[in-house]
N, C-alpha and C positions, 0 to 999 in steps of 0.2 A: 435491453441489453444490460450485461452488467461489466464494469471496469473498474480495473484495479488502479488507482489513480498514485503515482508512487513518487514523494517529495527526496530530493538529493538532498545528502549530509552536507555543510559548511564546515569549514574552519572552528567556527563557534559552536556547531550543534558537536561535532568528534570532540573537541576541548570539553564538553559538557556543560557548557554554558547553559543554562535554565532560561527560558522565556521571563520577562518579565509582566507584573500584572496588567498594564497595557495591552500586552502584545497578546495574554492570553482572553480577557477582553476582548480583542479585534478578531482573535481566530474563533471565539466562543460564539461571536456575533453571525458569521461567515457559516458555522457547523450549524447553527441554529436554524441558519436558512435552509440548508440542505436535506436536514431535521423536517422542518415545517413544509416543505415541499415534498417529501417521501421520496426523495432521492438517495439518503443517506442508509447505507445497509451496515457500515462498520469504521471505524475512525481510529487510529494511536498515533504514538511518537515513540520513536523507539532512543534504547538507550545507545551510550555513542560504540566505537566497534572496540576498543580497550576493553567493555565488558562482554564482549564476544567472541564467537568462533569459529571456524568456516573447516569441513571437511572438505578435504577431497577423495575421490574415488579412483583409482586406476585397476582395473580386474577386481580382482576380492580383498585388494588391498584398502584400509582407509586410513586416512592420517588426518589427524586433528590437530589444528594450527591455534593458538589462543593468539584473538586482536592485541594490539590495533591492527588497522590495515591500510598500507600508505597512501593508496587512490581512492583520498576524499571524494573527490569528484565524482566516484562511480560508486560512494556509498548512497546508503537508503537513511534518511533520517524518520521516516514517517510513510503512514500509508492512509488512503480512502478507500474504501469498496463502495460503490453508486450503483445505481441500476438507474439508468437514461435510456431515451428513445434511442436514442442514437449518437454516435461518437461527436457529431459536430453539436448536440444537446451537452455532452460532455465538455468539451472544449469551452462551451459559454459560459459553464458554470464556472470553471477551475483556473478562466483568465482571470476574474474577480476573487480568485482566491488570495489572503494576508502572507507571503512569502518574505521572510526575515532573511535579508543578507546583510554581511558586513561591507565594511565602506570598500570600493573597489572590484567589489566582489559580485560574481555573476552565477545565479543556480538556474533550474531548469525544472517542471517537474514533468515526469512522465506518463501516458496513459494507456495502456494496456487492455485489450477486450479479454474477458475470461471467458475459457471455454463453457459452453452450454450444449446438453447433450444432442441439438437440433445442429450442431455444430460439426457432427461424425456421420460417416457415412453408415453401413450396416454391419460394418466390422466394430462395431460398441452392440451390444445384442441388448435386446428388451430387458431379459435377465440384469445383463450387467447396466443398464440404466436405471433398474427399480431397485439395484443393490445402492447404487449411488444414494437415491433419491432416498432410502432408509437412513443410509450414513448421515445425510444433512437432516434430516428430521430428526436423530438422536441427538446430533451435536447443539440445532435449536432448541432441545430441548420439548420437542412435539414426537415425543415416540407415545 
């Protein structure tokens, strides 16, 4: 099963405060453990919302709003894409994740399962599944 593990933004991450050398070492050790176990598919941190935008959709209308966005606790600071045998295994891995928080600040990590072909019924046809597989192969450079 594939899971998207979403790390939430903090006041520091939204202020553009970069991790220190020790933070990079600590996180690097954790990420290397995921790599060594064959669990990690991708991982990246995100710039603060001041450097982003949102697109709102209403019918055919598209409205673009530049950051920053006010609800820090709802923003994403980074993500991992992992493959584990179960949600429980994923949870066990990420209970060990080093998370940096400010004084008196609480944060969380959200884990969401990624849809895969077998999750859908017959409305996701074989042809559509093959098209998705071709796109994945192209993106992965395996075309």
